[in-house]
N, CA, C and O atoms as CSV, one atom per row, in Angstrom:
chain,resi,resn,atom,element,x,y,z
A,1,MET,N,N,0.862,-1.197,0.055
A,1,MET,CA,C,0.058,0.002,-0.019
A,1,MET,C,C,0.848,1.306,0.008
A,1,MET,O,O,0.452,2.336,-0.539
A,2,TYR,N,N,1.974,1.194,0.671
A,2,TYR,CA,C,2.934,2.379,0.705
A,2,TYR,C,C,3.396,2.593,-0.702
A,2,TYR,O,O,3.437,3.725,-1.185
A,3,GLU,N,N,3.750,1.501,-1.376
A,3,GLU,CA,C,4.254,1.600,-2.720
A,3,GLU,C,C,3.247,2.259,-3.700
A,3,GLU,O,O,3.623,3.095,-4.522
A,4,THR,N,N,1.937,1.852,-3.586
A,4,THR,CA,C,0.961,2.389,-4.396
A,4,THR,C,C,0.690,3.917,-4.015
A,4,THR,O,O,0.479,4.751,-4.895
A,5,PHE,N,N,0.706,4.200,-2.817
A,5,PHE,CA,C,0.505,5.560,-2.263
A,5,PHE,C,C,1.636,6.475,-2.858
A,5,PHE,O,O,1.328,7.528,-3.417
A,6,PHE,N,N,2.887,6.092,-2.743
A,6,PHE,CA,C,3.981,6.962,-3.240
A,6,PHE,C,C,3.898,6.996,-4.709
A,6,PHE,O,O,4.184,8.056,-5.266
A,7,PHE,N,N,3.550,5.995,-5.400
A,7,PHE,CA,C,3.402,6.072,-6.871
A,7,PHE,C,C,2.388,7.127,-7.245
A,7,PHE,O,O,2.678,8.024,-8.036
A,8,GLU,N,N,1.231,7.025,-6.696
A,8,GLU,CA,C,0.117,7.947,-7.094
A,8,GLU,C,C,0.579,9.432,-6.618
A,8,GLU,O,O,0.353,10.426,-7.309
A,9,TRP,N,N,1.182,9.475,-5.494
A,9,TRP,CA,C,1.609,10.887,-4.943
A,9,TRP,C,C,2.626,11.446,-5.957
A,9,TRP,O,O,2.599,12.631,-6.288
A,10,SER,N,N,3.501,10.588,-6.430
A,10,SER,CA,C,4.692,11.068,-7.291
A,10,SER,C,C,4.102,11.538,-8.647
A,10,SER,O,O,4.664,12.433,-9.280
A,11,ILE,N,N,3.034,10.972,-9.071
A,11,ILE,CA,C,2.372,11.557,-10.439
A,11,ILE,C,C,1.970,12.943,-10.112
A,11,ILE,O,O,2.300,13.821,-10.909
A,12,ALA,N,N,1.309,13.259,-9.062
A,12,ALA,CA,C,0.820,14.603,-8.778
A,12,ALA,C,C,2.020,15.448,-8.523
A,12,ALA,O,O,1.979,16.607,-8.937
A,13,MET,N,N,3.116,15.016,-7.878
A,13,MET,CA,C,4.199,15.827,-7.570
A,13,MET,C,C,5.007,16.273,-8.853
A,13,MET,O,O,5.657,17.316,-8.918
A,14,ARG,N,N,4.882,15.357,-9.845
A,14,ARG,CA,C,5.524,15.679,-11.101
A,14,ARG,C,C,4.925,16.945,-11.681
A,14,ARG,O,O,5.621,17.688,-12.373
A,15,ASP,N,N,3.613,17.222,-11.411
A,15,ASP,CA,C,2.996,18.485,-11.857
A,15,ASP,C,C,3.053,19.480,-10.750
A,15,ASP,O,O,2.380,20.503,-10.874
A,16,GLY,N,N,3.759,19.305,-9.708
A,16,GLY,CA,C,3.981,20.286,-8.715
A,16,GLY,C,C,2.914,20.319,-7.589
A,16,GLY,O,O,2.798,21.291,-6.843
A,17,LYS,N,N,2.140,19.207,-7.502
A,17,LYS,CA,C,1.027,19.240,-6.520
A,17,LYS,C,C,1.373,18.203,-5.436
A,17,LYS,O,O,1.527,17.018,-5.733
A,18,ASP,N,N,1.492,18.649,-4.205
A,18,ASP,CA,C,1.744,17.770,-3.006
A,18,ASP,C,C,0.492,17.338,-2.526
A,18,ASP,O,O,-0.058,18.014,-1.656
A,19,THR,N,N,-0.084,16.241,-2.991
A,19,THR,CA,C,-1.410,15.666,-2.520
A,19,THR,C,C,-1.398,15.042,-1.232
A,19,THR,O,O,-2.451,14.929,-0.605
A,20,ALA,N,N,-0.206,14.584,-0.733
A,20,ALA,CA,C,-0.138,13.977,0.526
A,20,ALA,C,C,-0.139,15.038,1.684
A,20,ALA,O,O,-0.800,14.863,2.707
A,21,GLY,N,N,0.605,16.098,1.476
A,21,GLY,CA,C,0.649,17.268,2.380
A,21,GLY,C,C,1.236,16.782,3.757
A,21,GLY,O,O,0.819,17.307,4.789
A,22,CYS,N,N,2.144,15.844,3.799
A,22,CYS,CA,C,2.587,15.262,5.097
A,22,CYS,C,C,4.148,15.474,5.267
A,22,CYS,O,O,4.694,15.156,6.323
A,23,PHE,N,N,4.810,15.980,4.276
A,23,PHE,CA,C,6.239,16.108,4.358
A,23,PHE,C,C,6.691,17.458,4.433
A,23,PHE,O,O,6.178,18.331,3.733
A,24,ALA,N,N,7.726,17.717,5.328
A,24,ALA,CA,C,8.189,19.082,5.435
A,24,ALA,C,C,8.864,19.629,4.220
A,24,ALA,O,O,8.826,20.832,3.961
A,25,ASP,N,N,9.552,18.654,3.387
A,25,ASP,CA,C,10.241,18.964,2.170
A,25,ASP,C,C,9.801,17.944,1.038
A,25,ASP,O,O,10.548,17.048,0.644
A,26,PRO,N,N,8.593,18.148,0.580
A,26,PRO,CA,C,8.055,17.211,-0.428
A,26,PRO,C,C,8.898,17.061,-1.669
A,26,PRO,O,O,8.874,16.006,-2.302
A,27,ARG,N,N,9.639,18.080,-2.035
A,27,ARG,CA,C,10.454,18.084,-3.183
A,27,ARG,C,C,11.618,17.080,-2.975
A,27,ARG,O,O,11.950,16.340,-3.901
A,28,PHE,N,N,12.226,17.045,-1.805
A,28,PHE,CA,C,13.336,16.119,-1.440
A,28,PHE,C,C,12.825,14.747,-1.432
A,28,PHE,O,O,13.513,13.863,-1.942
A,29,VAL,N,N,11.632,14.463,-0.881
A,29,VAL,CA,C,11.007,13.114,-0.869
A,29,VAL,C,C,10.767,12.630,-2.332
A,29,VAL,O,O,11.085,11.486,-2.656
A,30,TYR,N,N,10.223,13.478,-3.187
A,30,TYR,CA,C,9.846,13.226,-4.484
A,30,TYR,C,C,11.209,12.892,-5.300
A,30,TYR,O,O,11.267,11.884,-6.005
A,31,GLU,N,N,12.175,13.681,-5.186
A,31,GLU,CA,C,13.412,13.452,-5.915
A,31,GLU,C,C,14.121,12.155,-5.476
A,31,GLU,O,O,14.720,11.465,-6.300
A,32,SER,N,N,14.053,11.848,-4.246
A,32,SER,CA,C,14.584,10.551,-3.641
A,32,SER,C,C,13.752,9.434,-4.217
A,32,SER,O,O,14.312,8.431,-4.662
A,33,TYR,N,N,12.481,9.557,-4.229
A,33,TYR,CA,C,11.607,8.514,-4.809
A,33,TYR,C,C,11.958,8.251,-6.286
A,33,TYR,O,O,12.082,7.111,-6.734
A,34,CYS,N,N,12.099,9.288,-6.959
A,34,CYS,CA,C,12.474,9.135,-8.405
A,34,CYS,C,C,13.817,8.449,-8.674
A,34,CYS,O,O,14.014,7.686,-9.620
A,35,ALA,N,N,14.686,8.781,-7.786
A,35,ALA,CA,C,16.113,8.331,-7.848
A,35,ALA,C,C,16.096,6.838,-7.576
A,35,ALA,O,O,16.838,6.107,-8.232
A,36,PHE,N,N,15.329,6.371,-6.691
A,36,PHE,CA,C,15.274,4.948,-6.191
A,36,PHE,C,C,14.300,4.112,-7.086
A,36,PHE,O,O,14.580,2.947,-7.368
A,37,VAL,N,N,13.263,4.655,-7.489
A,37,VAL,CA,C,12.197,3.834,-8.138
A,37,VAL,C,C,11.971,4.166,-9.565
A,37,VAL,O,O,12.236,3.313,-10.413
A,38,ARG,N,N,11.504,5.332,-9.911
A,38,ARG,CA,C,11.191,5.676,-11.227
A,38,ARG,C,C,12.374,5.815,-12.230
A,38,ARG,O,O,12.241,5.464,-13.402
A,39,ALA,N,N,13.488,6.315,-11.764
A,39,ALA,CA,C,14.593,6.412,-12.590
A,39,ALA,C,C,15.300,5.276,-13.098
A,39,ALA,O,O,16.214,5.350,-13.919
A,40,ARG,N,N,14.795,4.079,-12.521
A,40,ARG,CA,C,15.394,2.750,-12.921
A,40,ARG,C,C,14.960,2.291,-14.324
A,40,ARG,O,O,15.547,1.411,-14.953
A,41,ARG,N,N,13.812,3.009,-14.786
A,41,ARG,CA,C,13.316,2.683,-16.045
A,41,ARG,C,C,13.169,1.159,-16.429
A,41,ARG,O,O,13.449,0.689,-17.532
A,42,LEU,N,N,12.689,0.468,-15.347
A,42,LEU,CA,C,12.745,-1.018,-15.372
A,42,LEU,C,C,11.665,-1.436,-16.672
A,42,LEU,O,O,11.995,-2.279,-17.506
A,43,ASP,N,N,10.494,-0.809,-16.710
A,43,ASP,CA,C,9.606,-1.185,-17.781
A,43,ASP,C,C,10.238,-1.111,-19.146
A,43,ASP,O,O,10.137,-2.025,-19.964
A,44,GLN,N,N,10.902,0.024,-19.364
A,44,GLN,CA,C,11.579,0.337,-20.626
A,44,GLN,C,C,12.730,-0.749,-20.863
A,44,GLN,O,O,12.924,-1.236,-21.976
A,45,ARG,N,N,13.421,-1.065,-19.819
A,45,ARG,CA,C,14.606,-1.953,-19.929
A,45,ARG,C,C,13.986,-3.466,-20.344
A,45,ARG,O,O,14.526,-4.164,-21.202
A,46,ILE,N,N,12.835,-3.851,-19.649
A,46,ILE,CA,C,12.285,-5.093,-19.873
A,46,ILE,C,C,11.688,-5.107,-21.414
A,46,ILE,O,O,11.834,-6.088,-22.143
A,47,ALA,N,N,11.065,-4.020,-21.789
A,47,ALA,CA,C,10.521,-3.983,-23.173
A,47,ALA,C,C,11.644,-4.142,-24.207
A,47,ALA,O,O,11.522,-4.816,-25.230
A,48,GLU,N,N,12.756,-3.460,-23.855
A,48,GLU,CA,C,13.912,-3.632,-24.789
A,48,GLU,C,C,14.427,-5.049,-24.783
A,48,GLU,O,O,14.824,-5.564,-25.828
A,49,SER,N,N,14.432,-5.702,-23.615
A,49,SER,CA,C,14.943,-7.107,-23.592
A,49,SER,C,C,13.992,-7.984,-24.355
A,49,SER,O,O,14.417,-8.902,-25.056
A,50,ARG,N,N,12.752,-7.726,-24.235
A,50,ARG,CA,C,11.802,-8.587,-24.965
A,50,ARG,C,C,11.865,-8.506,-26.460
A,50,ARG,O,O,11.353,-9.407,-27.123
A,51,THR,N,N,12.465,-7.475,-27.047
A,51,THR,CA,C,12.592,-7.337,-28.489
A,51,THR,C,C,13.763,-8.117,-29.041
A,51,THR,O,O,13.806,-8.472,-30.219
A,52,ARG,N,N,14.749,-8.382,-28.125
A,52,ARG,CA,C,15.857,-9.207,-28.613
A,52,ARG,C,C,15.505,-10.587,-28.916
A,52,ARG,O,O,14.695,-11.175,-28.200
A,53,ARG,N,N,16.060,-11.163,-29.939
A,53,ARG,CA,C,15.958,-12.565,-30.245
A,53,ARG,C,C,16.759,-13.370,-29.309
A,53,ARG,O,O,17.888,-13.027,-28.957
A,54,LEU,N,N,16.148,-14.486,-28.891
A,54,LEU,CA,C,16.806,-15.343,-27.967
A,54,LEU,C,C,17.736,-16.245,-28.708
A,54,LEU,O,O,17.390,-16.754,-29.774
A,55,SER,N,N,18.943,-16.463,-28.156
A,55,SER,CA,C,19.916,-17.438,-28.661
A,55,SER,C,C,19.409,-18.852,-28.418
A,55,SER,O,O,18.384,-19.057,-27.768
A,56,ALA,N,N,20.130,-19.808,-28.942
A,56,ALA,CA,C,19.822,-21.150,-28.685
A,56,ALA,C,C,20.073,-21.516,-27.132
A,56,ALA,O,O,19.367,-22.308,-26.508
A,57,TRP,N,N,21.097,-20.876,-26.641
A,57,TRP,CA,C,21.403,-21.038,-25.178
A,57,TRP,C,C,20.300,-20.477,-24.353
A,57,TRP,O,O,19.830,-21.136,-23.425
A,58,ASP,N,N,19.848,-19.233,-24.665
A,58,ASP,CA,C,18.707,-18.683,-23.920
A,58,ASP,C,C,17.550,-19.528,-23.849
A,58,ASP,O,O,16.968,-19.743,-22.787
A,59,LYS,N,N,17.159,-20.073,-25.089
A,59,LYS,CA,C,16.018,-20.968,-25.188
A,59,LYS,C,C,16.162,-22.149,-24.264
A,59,LYS,O,O,15.247,-22.497,-23.519
A,60,LYS,N,N,17.355,-22.775,-24.327
A,60,LYS,CA,C,17.624,-23.895,-23.534
A,60,LYS,C,C,17.453,-23.676,-22.085
A,60,LYS,O,O,16.802,-24.468,-21.403
A,61,ILE,N,N,18.065,-22.540,-21.555
A,61,ILE,CA,C,18.033,-22.176,-20.123
A,61,ILE,C,C,16.573,-21.870,-19.723
A,61,ILE,O,O,16.162,-22.237,-18.623
A,62,LEU,N,N,15.759,-21.187,-20.615
A,62,LEU,CA,C,14.374,-20.936,-20.348
A,62,LEU,C,C,13.580,-22.151,-20.128
A,62,LEU,O,O,12.754,-22.313,-19.230
A,63,SER,N,N,13.929,-23.025,-21.079
A,63,SER,CA,C,13.237,-24.407,-21.099
A,63,SER,C,C,13.489,-25.128,-19.817
A,63,SER,O,O,12.569,-25.670,-19.205
A,64,LEU,N,N,14.796,-25.141,-19.381
A,64,LEU,CA,C,15.152,-25.917,-18.082
A,64,LEU,C,C,14.482,-25.233,-16.892
A,64,LEU,O,O,14.181,-25.906,-15.907
A,65,CYS,N,N,14.243,-23.952,-16.943
A,65,CYS,CA,C,13.544,-23.308,-15.852
A,65,CYS,C,C,11.993,-23.354,-15.977
A,65,CYS,O,O,11.274,-22.772,-15.165
A,66,GLY,N,N,11.541,-24.019,-16.954
A,66,GLY,CA,C,10.126,-24.124,-17.086
A,66,GLY,C,C,9.470,-22.931,-17.751
A,66,GLY,O,O,8.273,-22.692,-17.595
A,67,LEU,N,N,10.320,-22.141,-18.540
A,67,LEU,CA,C,9.766,-20.914,-19.105
A,67,LEU,C,C,9.828,-21.229,-20.654
A,67,LEU,O,O,10.914,-21.409,-21.205
A,68,PHE,N,N,8.740,-21.285,-21.273
A,68,PHE,CA,C,8.701,-21.711,-22.656
A,68,PHE,C,C,8.401,-20.468,-23.530
A,68,PHE,O,O,7.663,-19.559,-23.150
A,69,THR,N,N,9.025,-20.498,-24.721
A,69,THR,CA,C,8.831,-19.438,-25.718
A,69,THR,C,C,8.400,-20.078,-27.012
A,69,THR,O,O,8.677,-21.247,-27.280
A,70,PHE,N,N,7.722,-19.292,-27.798
A,70,PHE,CA,C,7.297,-19.632,-29.178
A,70,PHE,C,C,7.320,-18.458,-30.038
A,70,PHE,O,O,7.238,-17.364,-29.481
A,71,GLU,N,N,7.418,-18.506,-31.300
A,71,GLU,CA,C,7.414,-17.442,-32.251
A,71,GLU,C,C,6.169,-17.545,-33.009
A,71,GLU,O,O,5.750,-18.616,-33.449
A,72,SER,N,N,5.512,-16.288,-33.174
A,72,SER,CA,C,4.230,-16.157,-33.846
A,72,SER,C,C,4.444,-14.944,-34.851
A,72,SER,O,O,4.693,-13.812,-34.437
A,73,ARG,N,N,4.335,-15.245,-36.154
A,73,ARG,CA,C,4.530,-14.221,-37.111
A,73,ARG,C,C,5.732,-13.383,-36.854
A,73,ARG,O,O,5.662,-12.155,-36.902
A,74,GLY,N,N,6.829,-14.017,-36.582
A,74,GLY,CA,C,8.070,-13.265,-36.312
A,74,GLY,C,C,8.304,-12.691,-35.071
A,74,GLY,O,O,9.383,-12.181,-34.771
A,75,GLU,N,N,7.151,-12.765,-34.191
A,75,GLU,CA,C,7.413,-12.162,-32.839
A,75,GLU,C,C,7.663,-13.241,-31.789
A,75,GLU,O,O,7.107,-14.338,-31.832
A,76,LEU,N,N,8.485,-12.889,-30.890
A,76,LEU,CA,C,8.766,-13.849,-29.766
A,76,LEU,C,C,7.752,-13.595,-28.737
A,76,LEU,O,O,7.531,-12.459,-28.320
A,77,ARG,N,N,7.068,-14.749,-28.281
A,77,ARG,CA,C,6.082,-14.582,-27.204
A,77,ARG,C,C,6.459,-15.560,-26.147
A,77,ARG,O,O,7.083,-16.590,-26.401
A,78,TYR,N,N,6.062,-15.210,-24.941
A,78,TYR,CA,C,6.418,-16.029,-23.794
A,78,TYR,C,C,5.090,-16.688,-23.269
A,78,TYR,O,O,4.098,-16.015,-22.989
A,79,LEU,N,N,5.146,-18.019,-23.161
A,79,LEU,CA,C,4.027,-18.698,-22.508
A,79,LEU,C,C,4.017,-18.466,-21.015
A,79,LEU,O,O,2.985,-18.297,-20.366
A,80,PHE,N,N,5.224,-18.471,-20.525
A,80,PHE,CA,C,5.435,-18.179,-19.114
A,80,PHE,C,C,6.535,-17.072,-19.255
A,80,PHE,O,O,7.637,-17.294,-19.755
A,81,ASP,N,N,6.126,-15.845,-18.759
A,81,ASP,CA,C,7.033,-14.673,-18.941
A,81,ASP,C,C,8.033,-14.594,-17.872
A,81,ASP,O,O,7.706,-14.392,-16.702
A,82,PRO,N,N,9.407,-14.770,-18.303
A,82,PRO,CA,C,10.457,-14.685,-17.304
A,82,PRO,C,C,10.619,-13.275,-16.770
A,82,PRO,O,O,11.103,-13.111,-15.650
A,83,PHE,N,N,10.243,-12.259,-17.511
A,83,PHE,CA,C,10.328,-10.877,-17.077
A,83,PHE,C,C,9.247,-10.493,-16.182
A,83,PHE,O,O,9.429,-9.529,-15.438
A,84,GLY,N,N,8.142,-11.128,-16.159
A,84,GLY,CA,C,7.046,-10.856,-15.278
A,84,GLY,C,C,7.520,-10.960,-13.762
A,84,GLY,O,O,7.188,-10.106,-12.940
A,85,VAL,N,N,8.285,-12.015,-13.452
A,85,VAL,CA,C,8.714,-12.139,-12.134
A,85,VAL,C,C,9.766,-11.080,-11.744
A,85,VAL,O,O,9.785,-10.581,-10.619
A,86,VAL,N,N,10.634,-10.760,-12.710
A,86,VAL,CA,C,11.660,-9.759,-12.455
A,86,VAL,C,C,10.912,-8.476,-12.288
A,86,VAL,O,O,11.193,-7.768,-11.322
A,87,ASP,N,N,10.035,-8.126,-13.089
A,87,ASP,CA,C,9.367,-6.869,-12.926
A,87,ASP,C,C,8.718,-6.630,-11.599
A,87,ASP,O,O,8.922,-5.588,-10.977
A,88,ALA,N,N,7.975,-7.538,-11.181
A,88,ALA,CA,C,7.343,-7.426,-9.785
A,88,ALA,C,C,8.321,-7.439,-8.617
A,88,ALA,O,O,8.157,-6.660,-7.677
A,89,SER,N,N,9.298,-8.270,-8.648
A,89,SER,CA,C,10.137,-8.307,-7.498
A,89,SER,C,C,11.266,-7.097,-7.590
A,89,SER,O,O,11.756,-6.678,-6.541
A,90,ALA,N,N,11.606,-6.630,-8.673
A,90,ALA,CA,C,12.526,-5.543,-8.816
A,90,ALA,C,C,11.914,-4.304,-8.403
A,90,ALA,O,O,12.535,-3.508,-7.698
A,91,GLU,N,N,10.630,-4.071,-8.831
A,91,GLU,CA,C,9.967,-2.839,-8.374
A,91,GLU,C,C,9.784,-2.782,-6.819
A,91,GLU,O,O,9.966,-1.724,-6.216
A,92,ARG,N,N,9.428,-3.914,-6.191
A,92,ARG,CA,C,9.239,-3.934,-4.827
A,92,ARG,C,C,10.667,-3.698,-4.151
A,92,ARG,O,O,10.770,-3.004,-3.139
A,93,ASN,N,N,11.666,-4.256,-4.710
A,93,ASN,CA,C,13.003,-4.073,-4.095
A,93,ASN,C,C,13.438,-2.543,-4.217
A,93,ASN,O,O,14.043,-1.981,-3.304
A,94,HIS,N,N,13.103,-1.935,-5.360
A,94,HIS,CA,C,13.483,-0.591,-5.534
A,94,HIS,C,C,12.704,0.336,-4.503
A,94,HIS,O,O,13.253,1.318,-4.005
A,95,PHE,N,N,11.496,0.000,-4.233
A,95,PHE,CA,C,10.807,0.763,-3.311
A,95,PHE,C,C,11.283,0.500,-1.931
A,95,PHE,O,O,11.280,1.431,-1.125
A,96,GLN,N,N,11.700,-0.703,-1.577
A,96,GLN,CA,C,12.239,-0.932,-0.309
A,96,GLN,C,C,13.535,-0.248,-0.065
A,96,GLN,O,O,13.797,0.158,1.068
A,97,GLU,N,N,14.388,-0.090,-1.083
A,97,GLU,CA,C,15.640,0.652,-1.038
A,97,GLU,C,C,15.295,2.140,-0.771
A,97,GLU,O,O,15.953,2.812,0.023
A,98,PHE,N,N,14.279,2.610,-1.438
A,98,PHE,CA,C,13.789,4.066,-1.218
A,98,PHE,C,C,13.375,4.273,0.205
A,98,PHE,O,O,13.759,5.247,0.852
A,99,TRP,N,N,12.547,3.300,0.708
A,99,TRP,CA,C,11.990,3.469,2.054
A,99,TRP,C,C,13.163,3.359,3.118
A,99,TRP,O,O,13.162,4.117,4.088
A,100,GLU,N,N,14.089,2.485,2.950
A,100,GLU,CA,C,15.161,2.395,3.887
A,100,GLU,C,C,15.961,3.709,3.826
A,100,GLU,O,O,16.394,4.176,4.879
A,101,TYR,N,N,16.177,4.319,2.679
A,101,TYR,CA,C,16.846,5.549,2.625
A,101,TYR,C,C,16.132,6.692,3.229
A,101,TYR,O,O,16.728,7.550,3.881
A,102,MET,N,N,14.781,6.711,3.003
A,102,MET,CA,C,13.968,7.928,3.423
A,102,MET,C,C,13.614,7.877,4.828
A,102,MET,O,O,13.502,8.953,5.415
A,103,LEU,N,N,13.415,6.760,5.478
A,103,LEU,CA,C,12.898,6.679,6.810
A,103,LEU,C,C,13.678,7.545,7.889
A,103,LEU,O,O,13.055,8.250,8.682
A,104,PRO,N,N,14.977,7.470,7.890
A,104,PRO,CA,C,15.716,8.383,8.794
A,104,PRO,C,C,15.521,9.817,8.631
A,104,PRO,O,O,15.703,10.571,9.587
A,105,TYR,N,N,15.140,10.275,7.407
A,105,TYR,CA,C,14.987,11.705,7.181
A,105,TYR,C,C,13.640,12.197,7.661
A,105,TYR,O,O,13.486,13.387,7.934
A,106,LEU,N,N,12.604,11.265,7.779
A,106,LEU,CA,C,11.282,11.724,8.217
A,106,LEU,C,C,11.274,11.877,9.715
A,106,LEU,O,O,11.785,11.047,10.467
A,107,THR,N,N,10.675,12.968,10.111
A,107,THR,CA,C,10.441,13.217,11.659
A,107,THR,C,C,9.299,12.310,11.993
A,107,THR,O,O,8.601,11.790,11.123
A,108,GLU,N,N,9.124,12.132,13.300
A,108,GLU,CA,C,8.048,11.408,13.828
A,108,GLU,C,C,6.667,11.981,13.431
A,108,GLU,O,O,5.715,11.271,13.106
A,109,GLU,N,N,6.647,13.312,13.486
A,109,GLU,CA,C,5.411,14.049,13.073
A,109,GLU,C,C,5.109,13.696,11.553
A,109,GLU,O,O,3.963,13.398,11.217
A,110,GLU,N,N,6.126,13.732,10.666
A,110,GLU,CA,C,5.920,13.450,9.266
A,110,GLU,C,C,5.410,12.007,9.097
A,110,GLU,O,O,4.544,11.755,8.258
A,111,ARG,N,N,5.933,11.073,9.877
A,111,ARG,CA,C,5.497,9.748,9.774
A,111,ARG,C,C,4.099,9.554,10.185
A,111,ARG,O,O,3.405,8.768,9.540
A,112,GLU,N,N,3.578,10.234,11.262
A,112,GLU,CA,C,2.240,10.194,11.739
A,112,GLU,C,C,1.397,10.799,10.613
A,112,GLU,O,O,0.377,10.220,10.240
A,113,ARG,N,N,1.780,11.895,10.092
A,113,ARG,CA,C,1.003,12.557,8.970
A,113,ARG,C,C,0.877,11.696,7.735
A,113,ARG,O,O,-0.162,11.666,7.074
A,114,LEU,N,N,2.021,10.956,7.419
A,114,LEU,CA,C,1.906,10.026,6.257
A,114,LEU,C,C,0.915,8.948,6.619
A,114,LEU,O,O,0.037,8.680,5.799
A,115,LEU,N,N,0.967,8.350,7.686
A,115,LEU,CA,C,-0.014,7.241,8.032
A,115,LEU,C,C,-1.391,7.783,8.039
A,115,LEU,O,O,-2.287,7.070,7.589
A,116,ALA,N,N,-1.662,8.956,8.496
A,116,ALA,CA,C,-3.029,9.572,8.447
A,116,ALA,C,C,-3.454,9.838,7.064
A,116,ALA,O,O,-4.620,9.638,6.724
A,117,SER,N,N,-2.486,10.319,6.181
A,117,SER,CA,C,-2.818,10.534,4.798
A,117,SER,C,C,-3.093,9.246,4.016
A,117,SER,O,O,-3.930,9.240,3.113
A,118,MET,N,N,-2.395,8.152,4.357
A,118,MET,CA,C,-2.660,6.801,3.788
A,118,MET,C,C,-4.103,6.328,4.201
A,118,MET,O,O,-4.857,5.803,3.381
A,119,ARG,N,N,-4.409,6.518,5.372
A,119,ARG,CA,C,-5.679,6.013,6.026
A,119,ARG,C,C,-6.771,6.683,5.167
A,119,ARG,O,O,-7.708,6.008,4.738
A,120,ILE,N,N,-6.660,8.026,4.907
A,120,ILE,CA,C,-7.642,8.784,4.096
A,120,ILE,C,C,-7.643,8.243,2.636
A,120,ILE,O,O,-8.692,7.989,2.044
A,121,HIS,N,N,-6.352,8.073,2.065
A,121,HIS,CA,C,-6.275,7.623,0.677
A,121,HIS,C,C,-6.873,6.273,0.463
A,121,HIS,O,O,-7.562,6.041,-0.530
A,122,PHE,N,N,-6.615,5.357,1.400
A,122,PHE,CA,C,-7.042,4.004,1.234
A,122,PHE,C,C,-8.329,3.744,2.173
A,122,PHE,O,O,-8.475,2.622,2.658
A,123,ALA,N,N,-9.220,4.721,2.424
A,123,ALA,CA,C,-10.266,4.522,3.294
A,123,ALA,C,C,-11.204,3.379,2.948
A,123,ALA,O,O,-11.739,2.736,3.850
A,124,ASP,N,N,-11.413,3.115,1.695
A,124,ASP,CA,C,-12.278,2.130,1.251
A,124,ASP,C,C,-11.635,0.718,0.892
A,124,ASP,O,O,-12.320,-0.210,0.463
A,125,ASP,N,N,-10.374,0.639,1.084
A,125,ASP,CA,C,-9.546,-0.487,0.719
A,125,ASP,C,C,-9.559,-1.488,1.840
A,125,ASP,O,O,-9.185,-1.142,2.961
A,126,PHE,N,N,-9.960,-2.678,1.603
A,126,PHE,CA,C,-10.005,-3.803,2.628
A,126,PHE,C,C,-8.632,-4.095,3.283
A,126,PHE,O,O,-8.539,-4.624,4.390
A,127,ARG,N,N,-7.565,-3.716,2.526
A,127,ARG,CA,C,-6.266,-3.966,3.168
A,127,ARG,C,C,-5.839,-3.001,4.159
A,127,ARG,O,O,-4.795,-3.181,4.786
A,128,LEU,N,N,-6.649,-1.891,4.358
A,128,LEU,CA,C,-6.194,-0.867,5.284
A,128,LEU,C,C,-6.097,-1.434,6.728
A,128,LEU,O,O,-5.388,-0.818,7.523
A,129,SER,N,N,-6.721,-2.507,7.119
A,129,SER,CA,C,-6.579,-3.022,8.429
A,129,SER,C,C,-5.198,-3.562,8.656
A,129,SER,O,O,-4.733,-3.593,9.795
A,130,GLY,N,N,-4.513,-3.995,7.596
A,130,GLY,CA,C,-3.185,-4.459,7.662
A,130,GLY,C,C,-2.075,-3.454,7.613
A,130,GLY,O,O,-0.899,-3.809,7.681
A,131,LEU,N,N,-2.443,-2.187,7.496
A,131,LEU,CA,C,-1.472,-1.113,7.316
A,131,LEU,C,C,-0.664,-0.960,8.586
A,131,LEU,O,O,-1.202,-0.817,9.684
A,132,VAL,N,N,0.660,-0.994,8.401
A,132,VAL,CA,C,1.437,-0.726,9.657
A,132,VAL,C,C,1.988,0.673,9.705
A,132,VAL,O,O,1.952,1.367,8.689
A,133,ALA,N,N,2.493,1.122,10.826
A,133,ALA,CA,C,2.976,2.439,10.964
A,133,ALA,C,C,4.341,2.492,10.251
A,133,ALA,O,O,5.023,1.473,10.140
A,134,PRO,N,N,4.729,3.675,9.775
A,134,PRO,CA,C,5.987,3.739,8.856
A,134,PRO,C,C,7.192,3.151,9.556
A,134,PRO,O,O,7.982,2.482,8.890
A,135,ALA,N,N,7.413,3.367,10.968
A,135,ALA,CA,C,8.555,2.892,11.562
A,135,ALA,C,C,8.512,1.274,11.579
A,135,ALA,O,O,9.527,0.606,11.385
A,136,ALA,N,N,7.304,0.737,11.817
A,136,ALA,CA,C,7.147,-0.698,11.792
A,136,ALA,C,C,7.446,-1.293,10.435
A,136,ALA,O,O,7.925,-2.422,10.319
A,137,LEU,N,N,7.165,-0.538,9.445
A,137,LEU,CA,C,7.358,-1.103,8.041
A,137,LEU,C,C,8.761,-1.430,7.815
A,137,LEU,O,O,9.082,-2.335,7.044
A,138,ARG,N,N,9.682,-0.667,8.513
A,138,ARG,CA,C,11.122,-1.017,8.238
A,138,ARG,C,C,11.394,-2.356,8.861
A,138,ARG,O,O,12.141,-3.136,8.271
A,139,LYS,N,N,10.863,-2.671,9.971
A,139,LYS,CA,C,11.058,-3.936,10.533
A,139,LYS,C,C,10.399,-5.090,9.707
A,139,LYS,O,O,10.922,-6.203,9.651
A,140,ALA,N,N,9.303,-4.801,9.110
A,140,ALA,CA,C,8.527,-5.798,8.366
A,140,ALA,C,C,9.357,-6.144,7.023
A,140,ALA,O,O,9.333,-7.286,6.564
A,141,ILE,N,N,10.015,-5.210,6.479
A,141,ILE,CA,C,10.677,-5.539,5.145
A,141,ILE,C,C,12.110,-5.975,5.339
A,141,ILE,O,O,12.789,-6.213,4.339
A,142,ARG,N,N,12.588,-6.090,6.470
A,142,ARG,CA,C,14.087,-6.589,6.698
A,142,ARG,C,C,14.035,-8.051,6.716
A,142,ARG,O,O,15.067,-8.702,6.878
């Protein structure tokens, strides 16, 4: 939920709107977020990788791992996408790195305001009951 919150907040911050209203220096938080998460251009890098033709060795390794490919009208398609796993886990890891970096910079008041802002943002989300305080998140992700 934190990852989703920061992603949506960063879109507004790109246009100069601090929709969270909980950080003393939202520009610093935004620039840090972009450096750790958005600047990695993971989607673009995966898309570029998908356009490359696989070598015989690549196909053999993917087959051994249970990831099968086939070609249709000159396009390489994945029956089981090896990049899907990378995409999900790498994005989560990038956010975790951002959070570990950012947490010491946030005051206790900012952390409380962040939690309050998230409760408002996700008021109708069933996952809200599992939302942990920002300081506890650090323990949960280690």
